Phi, psi and omega in degrees: 000116179282131178219143166231122185236115178273150175207168175102355178288171180163193180262130180218150178282154174307137184089350180277185184227151171218153174237115177270147175234150175222116182257127180255150176206157177084008177206169182278092189305318185290351178268002185243135162289150182240148180223148167251131171244163171216154176224115180268159179304129178075007182235159177283160177299136186237135174285124183265312186199158177225155174217141180288171191297329178254004174087011184281340184227130175233152176221150185222147170297148180303328184292340182241354184301133182089346180247326183252147176225125177259141177212169177214153175232097185293333176295333178256003183052044186224140174242149186233155170226106175274121184244116179243164178049049186293145181240156177305326180289353172279352179300124184182169164272128182257130184242138175265139184223129177249131187223134162225194187297338188244327190238157182213110184244147183231144169274179182274344177099156175224137185278131172242124178236123180248109186202147175267000000 
């Protein structure tokens, strides 16, 4: 059974930090590139960041560059998104996505709310 389970979301004040985690199971985690997406109220799903299968290459949307850092620990089958200097416009449901040439798996999402 393939699963991706996000955790770490919550309510944080502007300027604060959160660390999201996504734990994978039921597939060969180290063979997949990983992505974080988010979907804010009234907006389409947006690609936030990507990381290569062994973690050597990361890419970020312009809106989060310099504030968010993606990493992975293949020994733990887990990918992370460290979010610093959070802004109200970062409020969204954040989704974990695993991709290789054949398969595309999604988690259920975790809510991040940035508000004073």
